[in-house]
N, C-alpha and C positions, 0 to 999 in steps of 0.2 A: 456427567458428560465425559466421554473419553476423547482423547486427542489422537487422531491418526498421524502417522509419520508423513512428512511432506511427500506429496505425489500420490498418496493412497486415497481411496474413496471412503467416505463415511459409511457407517453401517446402513443408514437409510437416507438416500439422497433427497434433499428438499425439492419441493415442487414449486415452479414459478407461480406467483400470484396467490399462494396459500399462506395466510398469516399463521405464524407459529410463535406461541408464547415461550420465552426462554427463562423468564424469572418474573416475579411480581411486577417489575417495572419495565421489562424489556421484551419486545416482540420483534420479529423480523419478517421481511418479505423478500423473496428472490425475484430479481428481474429476469425476463426471458431473453438473456443475451449470453448464452454459453459460448465459449470459444477456447482454443488452446491456451489463451492468456487470462481468461476470466473464470475458468473452471465451470461450475454449473451456472454462473452468472454473478452479477453484482448484488450484494445484499443491502437492503435498506432497513434501517432500524427505527422503531418507534419507541420512544422513552417516555414513560409517564402513564397515568391512568385517567385522571380527570382532565388534565391538559397535557399537551404533547410537545416533544421535540422530535424532529425527523432528521436522521443522520444519513447522509449520502443518498439523496433521492434517486440517483441513478441516471440511466440514459434517457434520451428523448423518445420514449416509447409509449404510445397511447394506452396499451394494455397495462403496462406497469403503473402509469399515472392513475388509471381507473382503479387498480388494486389498492394503491396507497389511499385514495379517497374513500374507498369502501372500508379500509382498515381504520381510518380516522373516525369514521361513523359520526360525523357532525361535531366532534369534540374540538375545542379551540386548540390551535397550533401556535405555540409561543415562538418557535424558531425552526427554520430549515437550515441545517448545518452541513457543510461540505468539508471533508478531510483534505481534498485537493481537487484539481480541476481537469483531470483526465476525462475524456468524453463518456466513459462508462460510469462516472460518479456524479457530475454536477449539472448536466443539461436539463434534467427534469426540475431543477430548483425554480427556474423562472415561471413555467406554467403552474407549478404547484403553489407558488407564492400568489400568483394571480387568482387562483381558485380559492385559496384559504385566507388571504390577507396577511399571511405570516411573513416576517422579515427573513431575508437570507443572511445568515451569519456564519462566520467561520474563517476559512483560509483566505488569503489574499488572492486577487486575480493574477493570473500568470498566463501569458500567451507568447510563444516563440516557435520558431521552426524546429521541429523534432526530427532528428535523424534516425529515430528508432524504427523498428521493423514492423510495427503493428498499427492498424488504423485506430484501435481503441485507445492507444497511448497518446494520440494527438490531444492537444489542449483545447478546452472549451473557450473559444474566443468570445462567447456571449455572456459568460459568467460575470455578474455585476452584484457583489454583495452590498447589503445595506450597512453592514458592520463587519469589520475585520477584527478577529480576536487575536490579541497578543498572547504570548506564552504566560500562563497563569491566570488569565482572565476567566471569569465565570459568568454563567447565566443559569437561571433557575425557574422552576415552575412548582406546581403543587406536589410536594413530596420528592422532588428530584433537583439535583444540582450537578451541572456539567462544567468541567474545567478544561481549558485548552492546554495541550502539551505540544510544544513545537518539536517536530521530529523530521527535520529535513534529511534528504538522502535519496529516497525514491523520486521525490520532486523537492525543489527548494521551498515550496509553500506548504508542505504537508503538515497537517495537525492530527494528533490523536485527541480523543475526548474522554476524560475520566468521570465516571458516575460515582460520586462519593457515597451515596446511600447503599450501594451494593459492592463497592470496592472492585469495580470492573473497568476495563479500558477498551474503548472502541478504537481499533488500530488501523482502520482504512487499509491501505496497501503497504504500510510500513512492516507489519507482521501479518502474514496470511496463514490460513489454517490448512493449506494444501501444498504449498510450494514456497520456495524462496522468492523474494521480490526482485523484479528487474530494476537495475540501476543503470539508466541510459544517459550518458553525457550528450549534450553539454549541460543540461539542467540537473540530471541525476548525478550524484556525487558520492563516491564510495567512502571517502574520508568522513563526510557528514553522516552518511548512513550508519557506519560503524559506531560513531560517537553517539548517535541517537539510540542504537541498540544498547550501548553501555549505559545510557541514561535510564533505560527501562529496568536495568538490573538493580537500580537503587530503590525501586518502588516495591510495594507489597500488594499488587493487584491479585485478586482471586481468579479471574478469568480474563481472557482477551476475546472480544467480539470483532473478528476481521471482516473486511468487505467481501472476501472470497474464502470459502471453506468453512469448516466447522469451528465452534468455539474452542479456544485453546486453554486446556487445563494445565496446571503446573507451569504458569507462564515463564517464571525465571529459568526453569530447566529448559524450556523451549527456546528462550532467547540465547542461553548458553550454547544450545545446539546450532542456532543460526550463526552466532559468532564463530564457533568452531568450524562450521562449513566454509565461511568466508576465509578464515585463516588457512584452511586446507586448500582452498582454491588458489590463494596467492602463493602458497608453497608449490603447488603444481606448476604455476606459471614460471616461477623462478627455476625450478628443476628443469622444465622444458627448455628454457632459454640457456641454462647452463649446459645442457646436453646437446641441443640442436644448434646453438648459436643464434644469430639474428633470425627472427621469424615474424611473419605477418599474422594478424589475428585469425584469419580462416584456418591456418595450419594449427594454431593453438586450439581452436574449437574442435577441429577434427581429432586431435590427439587426446583432449581432455574430456570430451562429451560423447564418448562412444555409446551408440544406441539411442541417442537423443532423437526425438521426433524432428525430422528435417525442417518442419515449419517453425521450430523454435531455435534454429541455428542463428538467425539474425539477433534474437534477443540474447542468446548466450554470448555472441560476439560483443554486444553492447556492454554486458557485465564484465567481460574480460577487459574491454577498453577502460571501464571505470576502475578496475583493479590496477591496470597498468598506470593510469594517471596517478592513483594513490601511491603506488610503488615509486613512480618517478619523483613525486614530492619528497619521498623519504630517501631519495638518492640511491635506490636499489636497482633501477633500470634506466635506460636511456632510449630515446626514439630517434630514428632517422627516416623521415618519410613514413611509409607504411610499415617499416620494420622496427622491431624492438629487440633490444639486447640487454643482457645482465651487465651491471657494472662490476668491475673487479673489486674485491674487498679492499677497502682503503682508498679507492679512487676518489679524486676530488669531485665535489658536487658541481 
């Protein structure tokens, strides 16, 4: 499987509702919720053969729920796992649990007012897990073992899930196969996000299976690319503030995201804010109302 560069289209776009086998233990279903923020849609993964785990059941959409049930095809479901509680990932968990009898397991519940720019980024207030997995906790079925990996940053409750038998990682929105992740304060945290990316660099996963976009081959190389992109973005911010003086976020977005789809300007602004908060913690910038400025070298924190 080849890995497209962020923002590029895969060679053959997946079709919503069509089950695709990716490996002996992993299949995926695409939800019918494409958008500028979800790419072709949210991908639900089925793990196992005789019994199953369902990862990121997706939005509350009857068509997608029916497709999941058809893919399950009467097999027992050991667990319904959610990487995080944005509304394009977890709302189908409750109706799927009711229909299959499977417990909802995975990330902790999280509900707060989100200042982000997109409806799908709002949190699922109805998410109620039967069991919350801590970092390193496992669950297993016939021929498969999944281990939770805490990866806060995109959201504070974000988990990835490692499949030991195939040395692959289900990365949710922490690492996507088509674009960089939005990190939107107050819950999204750039400091935590970068630390979570660094944590992935210590692993030896063969592939990543993201919730949006194609499987990621050469995952460590891809994570280095993501880290380099974030360091490049913070360098742009610092150079902009050094050149232009105190600036508000819209002016930074206009300068740094030339050619970006206007529908994504709000999301870009949230990521810029996340970078600024991280830089402020490191005493490299300061804020005054809506304006941000670079600190002089050697200035007191």
